[in-house]
Structure formats: C-alpha cells, structure tokens
N, CA, C and O of each residue as an XYZ file, in Angstrom:
628
protein
N       1.813   -155.865     40.140
C       1.519   -156.204     38.993
C       0.398   -155.496     38.150
O      -0.682   -155.113     38.600
N       0.834   -155.385     36.854
C      -0.254   -154.971     35.795
C      -1.363   -156.120     35.185
O      -1.228   -157.341     35.107
N      -2.417   -155.324     34.816
C      -3.613   -156.299     34.508
C      -2.858   -156.888     33.096
O      -1.765   -156.470     32.713
N      -3.537   -157.789     32.494
C      -2.486   -158.375     31.462
C      -4.186   -158.615     30.635
O      -5.318   -158.487     31.102
N      -3.592   -159.094     28.924
C      -4.616   -159.584     28.265
C      -4.990   -160.925     28.684
O      -4.107   -161.725     28.993
N      -6.540   -161.327     28.732
C      -7.218   -162.200     29.092
C      -7.731   -162.252     30.708
O      -8.285   -163.247     31.176
N      -7.424   -160.862     31.582
C      -7.713   -160.534     32.887
C      -9.183   -159.638     32.533
O      -9.353   -158.917     31.550
N     -10.164   -159.915     33.630
C     -11.121   -159.376     33.668
C     -10.904   -157.953     34.698
O     -10.390   -157.879     35.815
N     -11.463   -156.981     33.905
C     -11.492   -155.464     34.511
C     -12.131   -155.373     35.697
O     -13.279   -155.817     35.686
N     -11.646   -154.834     36.944
C     -11.908   -154.635     38.119
C     -13.176   -153.646     38.176
O     -13.318   -152.682     37.423
N     -14.029   -154.012     39.131
C     -15.409   -153.188     39.084
C     -15.441   -151.986     40.386
O     -15.663   -152.260     41.565
N     -15.170   -150.661     39.857
C     -14.684   -149.374     40.416
C     -15.643   -148.678     40.396
O     -16.284   -148.783     39.350
N     -16.124   -147.837     41.280
C     -17.029   -146.606     40.827
C     -16.355   -145.112     40.716
O     -15.935   -144.406     41.633
N     -16.383   -144.874     39.423
C     -15.605   -143.610     39.162
C     -16.664   -142.536     39.168
O     -17.713   -142.660     39.800
N     -16.344   -141.439     38.416
C     -17.301   -140.472     38.229
C     -17.129   -140.028     36.623
O     -16.067   -139.981     36.002
N     -18.444   -139.722     36.131
C     -18.459   -139.281     34.436
C     -19.326   -137.793     34.882
O     -19.991   -137.590     35.898
N     -19.086   -137.006     33.898
C     -19.717   -135.942     33.628
C     -21.271   -136.217     33.359
O     -21.434   -137.087     32.503
N     -22.461   -135.677     33.890
C     -23.802   -135.883     33.359
C     -24.141   -134.588     33.072
O     -23.436   -133.608     33.310
N     -25.637   -134.587     32.365
C     -26.255   -133.357     32.010
C     -26.407   -132.193     33.716
O     -26.614   -130.995     33.910
N     -26.179   -133.321     34.550
C     -26.801   -132.333     35.870
C     -25.251   -132.234     36.773
O     -25.087   -131.648     37.843
N     -24.477   -132.802     36.179
C     -22.874   -132.959     37.101
C     -22.359   -133.907     37.087
O     -22.568   -134.679     36.151
N     -21.523   -134.222     38.061
C     -21.041   -135.737     38.157
C     -21.610   -136.340     38.522
O     -22.259   -135.894     39.469
N     -21.860   -137.730     38.153
C     -22.289   -139.078     38.318
C     -21.734   -140.333     38.310
O     -20.925   -140.753     37.484
N     -22.193   -140.925     39.256
C     -21.235   -142.674     39.471
C     -21.471   -143.318     37.958
O     -22.328   -143.147     37.091
N     -20.456   -144.024     38.058
C     -20.384   -144.706     36.678
C     -19.338   -145.927     37.183
O     -18.139   -145.836     37.449
N     -20.376   -147.307     37.226
C     -19.696   -148.401     37.682
C     -18.867   -149.063     36.355
O     -19.338   -148.985     35.220
N     -17.591   -149.716     36.643
C     -16.814   -150.051     35.306
C     -17.319   -151.379     35.087
O     -17.105   -151.825     33.960
N     -17.997   -152.188     35.971
C     -18.241   -153.420     35.859
C     -19.449   -153.404     35.108
O     -19.598   -154.265     34.241
N     -20.549   -152.347     35.362
C     -21.565   -152.342     34.268
C     -21.399   -151.417     32.988
O     -21.928   -151.674     31.906
N     -20.693   -150.439     33.210
C     -20.207   -149.738     31.971
C     -19.409   -150.852     30.849
O     -19.505   -150.661     29.636
N     -18.814   -151.734     31.279
C     -17.979   -153.079     30.137
C     -18.908   -154.215     29.789
O     -18.817   -154.837     28.731
N     -19.742   -154.442     30.659
C     -20.721   -155.745     30.690
C     -21.225   -155.594     29.228
O     -21.889   -154.693     28.715
N     -20.668   -156.849     28.657
C     -21.863   -157.179     27.369
C     -21.388   -156.107     25.968
O     -21.986   -155.809     24.934
N     -20.134   -155.758     26.479
C     -19.932   -154.411     25.347
C     -18.463   -154.491     24.819
O     -17.643   -154.282     25.713
N     -17.918   -154.749     23.556
C     -16.510   -153.984     23.267
C     -16.297   -152.604     23.491
O     -16.905   -151.859     22.723
N     -15.553   -152.057     24.388
C     -14.927   -150.882     24.820
C     -13.552   -150.503     24.601
O     -12.756   -151.136     25.295
N     -13.069   -149.662     23.842
C     -11.841   -148.920     23.834
C     -11.880   -148.101     25.159
O     -12.783   -147.279     25.321
N     -10.950   -148.296     26.089
C     -10.594   -147.275     27.030
C      -9.000   -147.294     26.849
O      -8.216   -148.231     26.697
N      -8.760   -145.485     26.946
C      -7.373   -144.980     26.776
C      -7.387   -144.199     28.213
O      -8.392   -143.791     28.796
N      -6.103   -144.098     28.617
C      -5.722   -143.121     29.801
C      -4.886   -142.517     29.374
O      -4.179   -142.780     28.401
N      -4.861   -141.238     30.354
C      -3.717   -140.267     30.126
C      -3.075   -139.674     31.156
O      -3.936   -138.967     31.680
N      -2.082   -139.553     31.738
C      -1.531   -139.079     32.823
C      -2.271   -137.348     33.259
O      -1.782   -136.629     34.130
N      -3.224   -137.060     32.612
C      -3.629   -135.629     32.925
C      -4.426   -134.765     31.745
O      -3.982   -134.298     30.696
N      -5.646   -134.729     32.257
C      -6.027   -133.558     31.335
C      -5.757   -132.339     30.772
O      -5.830   -131.509     31.679
N      -5.549   -131.942     29.987
C      -4.835   -130.398     29.576
C      -3.508   -130.469     29.634
O      -2.778   -129.520     29.349
N      -3.092   -131.633     30.019
C      -1.345   -131.628     29.859
C      -0.955   -131.817     28.357
O      -1.628   -132.518     27.601
N       0.155   -131.160     27.976
C       0.606   -131.376     26.221
C       0.523   -132.371     25.148
O       0.115   -132.380     23.986
N       1.275   -133.544     26.287
C       0.794   -134.444     25.100
C      -0.360   -135.174     24.924
O      -0.829   -135.756     23.945
N      -0.815   -134.997     26.330
C      -2.476   -135.758     26.216
C      -3.409   -134.529     25.135
O      -4.189   -134.861     24.243
N      -3.166   -133.531     25.406
C      -4.260   -132.590     24.964
C      -3.987   -132.267     23.130
O      -4.851   -132.037     22.284
N      -2.375   -132.362     22.939
C      -2.113   -132.264     21.395
C      -1.765   -133.225     20.840
O      -1.426   -133.063     19.668
N      -1.709   -134.347     21.306
C      -1.138   -135.856     20.589
C      -2.544   -136.855     20.922
O      -3.467   -137.103     20.146
N      -2.362   -137.331     22.353
C      -3.213   -138.505     22.350
C      -4.829   -138.318     21.986
O      -5.322   -138.768     20.952
N      -5.436   -137.721     22.808
C      -6.943   -137.339     22.838
C      -7.432   -137.051     21.273
O      -8.379   -137.611     20.719
N      -6.465   -135.937     20.634
C      -6.820   -135.835     19.488
C      -6.857   -137.020     18.574
O      -7.600   -136.896     17.600
N      -6.339   -137.905     18.671
C      -6.016   -139.286     17.827
C      -7.616   -139.926     18.143
O      -8.146   -140.517     17.202
N      -8.212   -139.840     19.156
C      -9.632   -140.742     19.401
C     -10.474   -139.922     18.852
O     -11.361   -140.430     18.167
N     -10.433   -138.450     18.996
C     -11.377   -137.494     18.342
C     -11.357   -137.900     16.986
O     -12.419   -138.223     16.452
N     -10.364   -137.926     16.400
C     -10.190   -137.957     14.941
C     -10.785   -139.336     14.410
O     -11.567   -139.423     13.464
N     -10.305   -140.378     15.148
C     -10.704   -141.435     14.485
C     -11.979   -142.379     15.082
O     -12.185   -143.565     14.821
N     -13.010   -141.222     16.231
C     -13.953   -141.871     16.620
C     -14.960   -142.761     15.624
O     -15.435   -143.836     15.990
N     -15.216   -142.172     14.329
C     -15.801   -142.991     13.549
C     -15.515   -144.433     13.287
O     -16.181   -145.465     13.375
N     -14.256   -144.134     12.925
C     -13.947   -145.761     12.549
C     -13.766   -146.505     13.794
O     -13.885   -147.718     13.623
N     -13.525   -146.162     14.948
C     -13.556   -147.077     15.942
C     -14.939   -147.436     16.796
O     -15.071   -148.416     17.529
N     -15.767   -146.587     16.576
C     -17.143   -146.796     16.617
C     -17.785   -147.598     15.755
O     -18.857   -148.081     16.118
N     -17.274   -147.892     14.477
C     -17.810   -148.937     13.406
C     -17.394   -150.459     14.343
O     -18.230   -151.362     14.301
N     -16.412   -150.629     14.963
C     -15.875   -151.429     15.568
C     -15.953   -152.014     16.937
O     -15.833   -153.206     17.221
N     -16.188   -150.936     17.813
C     -16.744   -151.074     18.984
C     -17.826   -150.300     19.698
O     -18.110   -149.208     19.205
N     -18.448   -150.672     20.732
C     -19.519   -149.937     21.020
C     -19.398   -148.603     22.185
O     -20.294   -147.853     22.570
N     -18.098   -148.632     22.525
C     -17.904   -147.358     23.156
C     -16.435   -146.754     23.020
O     -15.461   -147.429     22.687
N     -16.405   -145.487     23.302
C     -14.814   -145.276     23.533
C     -14.895   -144.679     24.775
O     -15.913   -144.020     24.989
N     -13.656   -144.791     26.061
C     -13.861   -143.704     27.056
C     -12.474   -143.326     27.365
O     -11.524   -144.019     27.002
N     -12.365   -142.396     27.932
C     -11.058   -142.093     28.256
C     -10.560   -141.682     29.968
O     -11.030   -140.672     30.492
N      -9.820   -142.361     30.537
C     -10.087   -142.295     32.178
C      -8.544   -141.127     32.073
O      -7.722   -141.022     31.163
N      -8.652   -140.287     33.605
C      -7.446   -139.722     33.997
C      -7.911   -139.579     35.677
O      -9.005   -139.868     36.161
N      -6.840   -139.099     36.291
C      -7.275   -139.052     37.698
C      -6.960   -137.660     37.605
O      -5.889   -137.078     37.776
N      -7.980   -137.280     37.332
C      -8.775   -135.588     37.624
C     -10.067   -136.281     38.129
O     -10.393   -137.443     38.371
N     -10.752   -134.879     38.192
C     -12.386   -134.925     38.824
C     -13.144   -134.690     37.548
O     -12.577   -134.197     36.573
N     -14.581   -135.076     37.529
C     -15.559   -134.979     36.455
C     -15.663   -133.521     36.049
O     -15.908   -133.267     34.869
N     -15.483   -132.455     37.008
C     -15.635   -131.173     36.225
C     -14.168   -130.743     35.197
O     -14.081   -129.895     34.309
N     -13.395   -131.455     35.597
C     -11.914   -131.074     35.015
C     -12.378   -131.899     33.530
O     -12.449   -131.360     32.426
N     -12.603   -133.035     33.776
C     -12.936   -134.051     32.366
C     -14.017   -133.425     31.742
O     -13.897   -133.509     30.520
N     -14.877   -132.918     32.041
C     -15.761   -132.576     31.386
C     -15.725   -131.086     30.650
O     -16.574   -130.755     29.822
N     -14.809   -130.376     30.997
C     -14.195   -129.008     30.645
C     -13.106   -129.606     29.435
O     -12.941   -128.996     28.379
N     -12.498   -130.708     29.714
C     -11.720   -131.029     28.572
C     -12.005   -131.745     27.327
O     -11.380   -131.810     26.268
N     -13.217   -132.318     27.760
C     -14.108   -133.319     26.645
C     -14.799   -131.929     25.712
O     -15.101   -132.015     24.521
N     -14.930   -130.885     26.415
C     -15.473   -129.873     25.581
C     -14.341   -128.814     24.863
O     -14.539   -128.178     23.827
N     -13.495   -128.804     25.430
C     -12.176   -128.582     24.793
C     -11.793   -129.168     23.823
O     -11.227   -128.670     22.850
N     -12.060   -130.260     23.995
C     -11.227   -131.270     22.757
C     -12.236   -131.716     21.450
O     -11.884   -132.062     20.323
N     -13.365   -131.608     21.904
C     -14.372   -131.862     20.705
C     -14.994   -133.179     21.019
O     -15.927   -133.638     20.360
N     -14.488   -133.735     21.975
C     -15.087   -135.132     22.335
C     -15.999   -135.953     22.792
O     -16.029   -137.086     23.272
N     -16.937   -134.891     22.459
C     -18.346   -135.549     22.695
C     -18.569   -137.630     22.543
O     -19.384   -138.470     22.924
N     -17.716   -137.611     22.025
C     -18.618   -139.025     21.560
C     -17.458   -140.072     22.476
O     -17.475   -141.302     22.417
N     -16.641   -139.378     23.176
C     -15.997   -140.167     24.094
C     -16.447   -139.552     25.565
O     -16.641   -138.414     25.992
N     -16.516   -140.944     26.146
C     -17.156   -141.227     27.853
C     -16.017   -141.044     28.730
O     -15.255   -141.956     29.050
N     -15.920   -139.803     29.121
C     -14.826   -139.285     30.308
C     -15.133   -139.914     31.403
O     -16.275   -140.002     31.853
N     -13.882   -140.506     32.016
C     -13.949   -141.433     33.379
C     -13.042   -140.755     34.376
O     -11.818   -140.883     34.346
N     -13.738   -139.980     35.318
C     -12.714   -139.665     36.091
C     -12.302   -140.426     37.222
O     -13.043   -140.498     38.202
N     -11.137   -141.033     37.189
C     -10.724   -141.929     38.217
C     -10.026   -140.707     39.510
O      -8.839   -140.810     39.820
N     -10.766   -139.800     40.046
C      -9.937   -138.854     41.190
C      -9.249   -139.421     42.285
O      -8.430   -138.767     42.931
N      -9.471   -140.349     42.482
C      -8.475   -140.819     43.631
C      -7.568   -142.078     42.863
O      -7.079   -142.864     43.674
N      -7.357   -142.295     41.798
C      -6.723   -143.197     41.030
C      -6.898   -144.929     41.718
O      -6.082   -145.850     41.734
N      -8.074   -144.863     42.147
C      -8.617   -146.163     42.291
C      -8.687   -147.347     41.108
O      -8.545   -148.511     41.482
N      -8.896   -147.080     39.734
C      -8.883   -147.572     38.883
C      -7.327   -147.900     38.517
O      -6.807   -149.011     38.421
N      -6.794   -146.751     38.359
C      -5.220   -146.899     38.015
C      -4.479   -147.702     38.802
O      -3.530   -148.405     38.456
N      -4.880   -147.589     39.724
C      -3.823   -148.720     40.973
C      -4.442   -150.109     40.942
O      -3.663   -151.009     41.255
N      -5.901   -150.530     40.573
C      -6.447   -151.876     40.443
C      -5.874   -152.352     39.742
O      -5.238   -153.399     39.856
N      -6.050   -151.283     38.372
C      -5.142   -152.157     36.997
C      -3.867   -152.458     37.250
O      -3.403   -153.490     36.765
N      -3.053   -151.592     38.075
C      -1.421   -151.779     38.274
C      -0.897   -150.721     37.659
O       0.312   -150.845     37.462
N      -1.404   -149.649     37.255
C      -0.880   -148.926     36.258
C      -1.113   -147.345     36.446
O      -1.652   -146.492     35.741
N      -0.472   -147.319     37.704
C      -0.610   -145.783     38.730
C       1.101   -145.319     38.151
O       1.916   -146.148     37.745
N       1.308   -144.081     38.228
C       2.165   -143.306     37.757
C       2.496   -142.789     39.142
O       1.474   -142.451     39.740
N       3.758   -142.604     39.923
C       3.883   -141.590     40.997
C       4.524   -140.620     40.364
O       5.613   -140.818     39.825
N       3.909   -139.450     40.360
C       4.423   -138.234     39.595
C       4.484   -136.901     40.833
O       4.316   -135.687     40.724
N       4.801   -137.774     41.988
C       5.078   -136.937     43.044
C       6.299   -135.892     43.087
O       6.415   -134.881     43.780
N       7.057   -136.370     42.265
C       8.506   -135.661     41.927
C       7.957   -134.137     41.509
O       8.252   -133.067     42.042
N       7.196   -134.350     40.546
C       6.626   -133.278     39.797
C       5.781   -132.635     40.364
O       5.358   -131.672     39.724
N       5.231   -132.855     41.653
C       4.307   -132.169     42.364
C       2.735   -132.453     41.631
O       1.873   -131.582     41.510
N       2.609   -133.839     41.199
C       1.658   -134.216     40.387
C       0.821   -135.283     40.883
O      -0.158   -135.653     40.235
N       1.185   -135.877     42.149
C       0.343   -136.758     42.788
C       0.596   -137.898     42.308
O       1.680   -138.079     41.754
N      -0.328   -138.905     42.408
C      -0.409   -140.274     41.564
C      -1.325   -140.380     40.326
O      -2.554   -140.431     40.322
N      -0.616   -140.399     39.449
C      -1.546   -140.238     37.947
C      -1.688   -141.772     37.453
O      -1.437   -142.743     38.167
N      -2.036   -141.815     36.408
C      -2.271   -143.137     35.387
C      -1.108   -143.172     34.502
O      -0.629   -142.133     34.049
N      -0.640   -144.321     34.242
C       0.094   -144.359     33.181
C      -0.262   -143.790     31.738
O      -1.005   -142.819     31.881
N      -0.053   -143.994     30.689
C      -0.644   -143.661     29.535
C      -0.965   -144.977     29.157
O      -0.019   -145.763     29.213
N      -1.977   -145.397     28.813
C      -2.455   -146.693     28.164
C      -3.648   -146.421     27.157
O      -4.322   -145.404     26.992
N      -3.693   -147.783     26.473
C      -4.737   -147.681     25.901
C      -5.033   -149.631     26.052
O      -4.154   -150.470     25.853
N      -6.412   -149.918     26.427
C      -6.844   -151.126     26.114
C      -7.893   -151.370     25.474
O      -8.605   -150.420     25.150
N      -8.282   -152.780     25.107
C      -9.719   -153.163     24.160
C     -10.095   -154.052     24.989
O      -9.339   -154.965     25.322
N     -11.532   -153.907     25.531
C     -11.797   -155.148     26.480
C     -13.206   -155.318     25.705
O     -13.851   -154.494     25.057
N     -13.459   -156.701     26.002
C     -14.634   -157.602     25.262
C     -15.408   -158.315     26.699
O     -15.056   -159.298     27.352
N     -16.588   -157.395     26.884
C     -17.288   -157.917     28.088
C     -16.422   -157.967     29.129
O     -16.252   -158.946     29.855
N     -15.706   -156.605     29.233
C     -14.887   -156.716     30.495
C     -13.384   -157.644     30.423
O     -12.462   -157.545     31.233
N     -13.427   -158.459     29.350
C     -12.053   -158.989     29.341
C     -11.132   -158.431     28.420
O     -11.445   -158.270     27.241
N      -9.715   -158.042     28.996
C      -8.830   -157.143     28.065
C      -8.226   -158.137     26.925
O      -7.488   -159.099     27.135
N      -8.611   -157.775     25.933
C      -8.132   -158.369     24.708
C      -6.808   -157.698     24.113
O      -6.017   -158.406     23.490
N      -6.575   -156.400     24.292
C      -5.174   -155.649     23.878
C      -4.824   -154.705     25.258
O      -5.671   -154.121     25.933
N      -3.536   -154.711     25.468
C      -3.085   -153.403     26.192
C      -1.936   -153.258     25.868
O      -1.014   -154.072     25.826
N      -2.001   -151.690     25.515
C      -0.520   -151.076     25.560
C      -0.502   -150.070     26.254
O      -1.286   -149.121     26.271
N       0.714   -150.334     27.044
C       1.041   -149.346     27.828
C       2.641   -148.362     27.414
O       3.731   -148.918     27.281
N       2.430   -146.895     27.274
C       3.500   -146.472     26.669
C       4.367   -145.753     28.256
O       3.886   -145.251     29.272
N       5.604   -145.980     27.887
C       6.389   -145.475     29.209
C       7.091   -144.112     28.741
O       7.776   -143.382     29.457
N       6.738   -143.896     27.224
C       7.399   -142.477     26.830
C       6.417   -142.571     25.463
O       5.925   -143.629     25.069
N       6.204   -141.111     24.743
C       5.502   -141.150     23.511
C       4.263   -141.622     23.593
O       3.777   -141.769     24.715
N       3.435   -141.985     22.318
C       2.040   -142.560     22.488
C       1.910   -143.627     21.459
O       0.953   -143.794     20.702
N       3.244   -144.479     21.551
C       2.881   -145.215     20.207
C       2.135   -146.521     20.638
O       1.170   -146.675     19.889
N       2.214   -147.364     21.426
C       1.558   -148.567     22.062
C      -0.107   -148.097     22.609
O      -0.974   -148.970     22.575
N      -0.441   -146.782     23.066
C      -1.925   -146.171     23.264
C      -2.630   -145.689     22.138
O      -3.856   -145.690     22.029
N      -1.811   -145.273     21.298
C      -2.483   -144.213     20.238
C      -3.684   -144.897     19.663
O      -3.686   -146.124     19.758
N      -4.759   -144.290     19.053
C      -5.648   -144.483     18.264
C      -5.447   -145.411     17.371
O      -6.023   -146.497     17.437
N      -4.583   -145.089     16.400
C      -3.926   -145.674     14.785
C      -3.688   -147.296     15.492
O      -4.109   -148.294     14.907
N      -3.013   -147.369     16.714
C      -2.423   -148.438     17.185
C      -3.623   -149.589     17.551
O      -3.645   -150.795     17.305
N      -4.477   -148.836     18.149
C      -5.861   -149.585     18.802
C      -6.531   -150.025     17.714
O      -6.837   -151.217     17.693
N      -6.929   -149.096     16.495
C      -7.525   -149.334     15.483
C      -6.679   -150.479     14.600
O      -7.241   -150.855     13.572
N      -5.566   -150.978     14.870
C      -4.744   -152.117     14.078
C      -5.258   -153.064     14.638
O      -5.735   -153.955     13.934
N      -5.334   -153.186     16.431
C      -5.556   -154.340     17.079
C      -7.145   -154.858     16.717
O      -7.517   -156.022     16.865
N      -7.920   -153.850     16.260
C      -9.373   -154.540     16.216
C      -9.666   -154.903     15.177
O     -10.754   -155.451     14.999
C-alpha cells in the first residue's frame, strides 16, 4: 500500500552528494520542521526524467523556494550518479537523494519493478509536498509527468 496524504514520511538513511563525496542523509531529520517538495524519478539520465521532469523543477526553483524550504529529487541510483546528474541539469538548488537500494521507494510503497527492462527495482515517478514530515500532497504518474510536474506542485502550494 502506498503512502497517502496525512501520513508521516518514514525515517530512512539515504546518500547525498557532499563536498567530499557521498554522505548520509536521514529523511526524518531532513523533513523535520520544514516544508519540502520531494519528487522522484525512475532513473537519473533517462530521457523523460532529464528532458521533462527535472527541467521543470530547475526552471521553477525560485517560485517553489518562495513557498517551501527545500526541493529534493530522489532516484534509485547511487550518490555519484545523482551528483553527476545534478551538475548536468544545473540543479544545484535541488537536494539529490540517492536511494540506491530502493529502501525509501519501498517504504513509501512507490517502488517500480523494472526488472523486465533489466533496470531492477526503481521508484515510480511521483511528487509530494511534506510539512514537518507529514504528506500534504501526493501525485503519482503511471505515464507522463502530469501529477508530479513542477507546475502541478506549484498549484498545490
């Protein structure tokens, strides 16, 4: 079962890219006392994620950060890949969360079985707004980027 509006986000230790390489980031600490937009993609550097989903958040970062404390992007990739993708996308204002083992995706009930395409377990494409770790909005896309786009998130704020 998937996480829902009104639920608390789980506390999971992920990796993020720090100045000296990958470092731990605990989601419980990251979301505590802040309003955060979290969006997830099936994979860094994939066409839909790189050409449509991420650019919307990069372009709308100023407008989003007027209404929230942080923007985070999660993918089932390692911190090195997430760091390279952040640079490639000019996404310095977005915190990159590497969920390398799909632990957060599974804890949210939003994992995607992409083993048929030799891509393993990934995350579904989604976006959520959390206030002090409580989900206020959740949009999950089966296809396309309608419910999880930056434009849609902005309308929810």
